[in-house]
C-alpha positions in Angstrom: -12.8 -1.9 11.8 -12.4 0.5 8.9 -10.0 -0.7 6.2 -8.8 1.3 3.3 -6.5 0.2 0.4 -4.8 2.8 -1.7 -2.1 2.2 -4.3 -0.2 3.6 -7.2 0.5 1.4 -10.2 2.1 2.3 -13.6 2.3 -1.2 -15.0 -0.7 -2.9 -13.3 1.2 -5.2 -10.9 0.6 -3.3 -7.7 -3.1 -2.8 -8.8 -3.5 -6.6 -9.1 -2.2 -7.1 -5.6 -4.3 -4.2 -4.2 -7.5 -5.6 -5.8 -6.8 -9.1 -4.5 -6.3 -7.7 -1.0 -9.5 -5.6 -1.4 -11.5 -8.6 -2.5 -10.4 -10.5 0.6 -11.2 -7.5 2.9 -14.5 -6.7 1.3 -13.5 -3.2 0.4 -12.6 -1.3 -2.8 -9.0 -0.7 -3.7 -8.6 2.9 -4.9 -5.8 4.3 -7.1 -4.2 7.4 -5.7 -4.5 8.7 -9.3 -8.3 8.7 -8.6 -8.1 10.0 -5.0 -5.6 12.7 -4.1 -6.0 12.2 -0.4 -7.7 9.8 2.0 -11.3 10.8 2.2 -12.5 8.8 5.2 -10.8 7.9 8.4 -9.3 4.4 8.4 -8.2 2.2 11.3 -5.8 0.5 8.9 -4.7 1.9 5.6 -2.9 -0.5 3.2 -0.7 1.6 1.0 1.2 0.2 -2.0 3.4 1.2 -4.9 6.6 0.2 -6.6 9.9 1.8 -7.5 10.4 2.8 -11.1 14.1 3.0 -12.1 14.7 2.2 -8.4 13.0 5.4 -7.2 9.6 5.8 -5.7 7.2 7.6 -8.0 6.6 11.2 -7.1 2.8 10.8 -7.1 3.1 8.1 -4.4 5.6 10.2 -2.4 3.2 13.3 -2.6 0.3 11.1 -1.4 2.2 9.8 1.5 3.5 13.2 2.5 -0.1 14.6 2.4 -1.6 11.9 4.6 -3.2 13.6 7.7 -2.1 11.6 10.7 -5.5 12.1 12.3 -7.1 10.2 9.4 -5.4 6.9 10.0 -4.5 4.8 13.0 -2.0 2.5 11.3 -0.5 2.0 7.8 0.5 -1.3 6.3 2.7 -1.2 3.3 2.9 -3.4 0.2 5.0 -3.3 -2.9 5.8 -5.0 -6.2 8.9 -4.6 -8.2 11.5 -6.5 -10.2 14.2 -6.5 -7.5 13.8 -3.7 -4.9 11.9 -3.1 -1.7 13.1 0.5 -1.7 9.6 2.0 -1.9 8.6 0.3 1.4 11.6 1.7 3.2 11.1 5.2 1.7 7.4 5.3 2.6 8.1 4.1 6.1 10.5 7.0 6.7 8.1 9.6 5.4 5.1 8.2 7.4 7.0 7.7 10.7 8.4 11.2 10.5 4.8 12.4 10.5 4.1 10.3 13.7 2.0 7.7 11.9 2.3 4.1 13.1 3.6 1.9 10.3 3.3 -1.9 10.7 6.7 -3.6 10.8 5.4 -6.4 8.5 4.9 -5.5 4.8 3.9 -7.5 1.7 6.3 -7.8 -1.2 5.6 -9.5 -4.5 8.2 -9.8 -7.3 6.6 -8.3 -10.4 7.4 -11.5 -12.4 5.5 -13.6 -9.9 2.3 -11.6 -9.3 -0.3 -14.2 -10.1 1.5 -16.7 -7.8 1.6 -14.1 -5.0 -2.1 -13.2 -5.0 -3.1 -16.0 -2.6 -0.2 -14.8 -0.3 -1.5 -11.3 -0.5 -5.0 -12.4 0.6 -3.4 -14.4 3.4 -1.4 -11.4 4.4 -4.4 -9.0 4.7 -6.5 -11.7 6.5 -3.9 -11.5 9.3 -5.1 -7.9 10.0 -8.8 -8.5 9.8 -9.3 -10.2 13.2 
């Protein structure tokens, strides 16, 4: 199974979660700032980001809107923030409109509790690796 992890992180919280997931999956987490589009077909793409001022960052939105549905079988979302899961809901709408399957479960980590959530992030991604 081909796993990919892509994320956008301004403050480093989402990056920390993405890297923990990648370590568990044995892949490399890639910032969308370093890769403007998915370069290799993935069975599961883990896509993460957080709202800033309660709005999804335009770079993450553009990345999601540019995903070619033929390049991914399923997307699993993850997010970090102070108090909102808004990015997950916004991404879900964008991706489902494109006909991409989006896993109902997602991973959320409060930004003030990132280090305590890393073991849970690893447990979450393990549930998809079987």
